[in-house]
N, C-alpha and C positions, 0 to 999 in steps of 0.2 A: 451458084452463090459467090464464086471466085470472080466470074466475068462480072457481076454486080458490083462487088468491092474494088475491082480494077478500074471499072468504068467511074466509079464514084472518086477514086483517088484520082484519075485523070481529069475529070470535071473540076474539082478542087484545085489541082495544081494549076490548071488553065485560068480559072478564075482568079487564083492569088497572082499568077503572071501578070495577067490583065490590068489589075489593080496596081502593081508595082510599075507598069509602062505608064499608066494614068498619073500616078504619083510622080516619076521622074518628069513628065514633061511640065510639072507645075514649079513655081518658085515663089517661096514666101516674098513678099513685099512688091513682086512684080504681076504676078497672075491675079487676075480679076476674077469677080465672082462669075462673071461670063465664062471664063476659061475652065473653073471648077465645075460648073452646069455642064457645059460642053462634053467634058471628059466624064463624070460623074452621073450626070442626068437630074432629075428632080430629087430632092432630099426627102428623105421619110418624115423630116420635123424640122422646122426652124426656130431657134431658140434667140430671143432678143436679150442681150447682156446689157448690166449696168452701166458700163464703158463706152456704150454705143456700137459695139461689135454684133454681130450676127454670129451664131453657130449653126452650121447646116450639119445635120445627122444623115449619115449613110452607112445603115447596118448591111451587113454580109452574113447574116444569120437567115435560115438554119444550116444552110450548106456549106459556109465559110466559118472561119473561126477569127473573125477580125468586125470590128465596128468603128468607123471614122467620124471623128468631129472636126470639121474643118472651119476654123474663124475667118470670118470677113470683117475688116476693119471699117470704120467710118470712110474712109475714102475709097472703098469698094475693093481693095486689094486682099489677098488672102495673107493672113498675119500667122496662121498656124494651122497644121495639119497633124492630128493626133489619132493614133490606133489606140483605142481604150481599154479594149479587153485584155488586161494584163494585172498581175497579182497586185500590183502597189495600187491601182485603182479600187479592186476588190476590197482591200483593206480599209478602204474609205468608207465603206456600206456597213453603217452601224446600226444596231436597235434604235428605232424611234424613227427613223427615214421615212418619209412617204413614198408611194410608187411613183410619183410625180419625179420626186427628187432622184430616185434610183435610176428611172427612165433617162433623165437628163445626163446621169454620169455615165452610164452603159450603153446606153440606145436600147433599140429593140432588141428583146429577147428572141432567142431561136423556139423556146415553148414555154407555154404557160399552163398550169395545171390547177383546178379548183378541188379542193378535199371538203365537200360539204359536211361532213361529219364531226370535222375538226375546225370548221371554220377558218379554213386557211388556203392560200392560195401560193404557189411556187412559181417562180420566174427562173428560166435556165438560160444561160449563155454557154457556147462552145467556144473554147479557145486553145491555142496550140501552146503548150509548154514546155519548151525545148523540143524533143521528139516526141511526147506524149500529147494526145489529144485529150483535153479535160471539159468538164462541164462545172461551171462556177451556179450555185443555186440560191436564190434568196426567198425566205419564207416570210410571208406579210399575213397579220392576224385579220381578222373581220373589219377592223376599221383601215386597213390599207397600210400599216406601219410595219416595218422590217422587225421581224422578232429573233431569225437566226438567219446564218450563212454558212454555205458548206462547198468543198471542192471533191469532185471524184472523178476518176476516169470516166470518159465517154464510154457507155453501155454500147452506142452503136458504132463503133470502131474497133478496131483491133487492138487500140492503145498507143499504136507506133505510127507515126508519118513515115511514108515511102513504102509501108509493106504493102 
């Protein structure tokens, strides 16, 4: 069990290190969409924005604790790179939002579960909050609208980074 935990931690640290290296190689206003795709690969989704930008979604779930949204301006250059799994973004997930709106804001979840007897579906995202690994959960009703959200310690982890 300790070896599995150690192996998982090493893999997570390597993944985080790889992302940081890729991010360091990109510069807002200079790097192109081709540069972003060369470093991050094909996005999980591409969103067309009303201002002509495109947003490329790069989830790092379920193994990681980040999801990136990278904006490409109409000129083909990167205009923003955001890690979206953080409490300020979770606070924007309010009752009534649709599944599509939540996916657009947070990216691909780490896990989804359906509870047929309750007519509910729950999406979970893993994220690092200081030294703790936590899970942000969103519960949707049968029509696919948010009814509740919540945050807990990640039951799959020891609760501490670096352990």
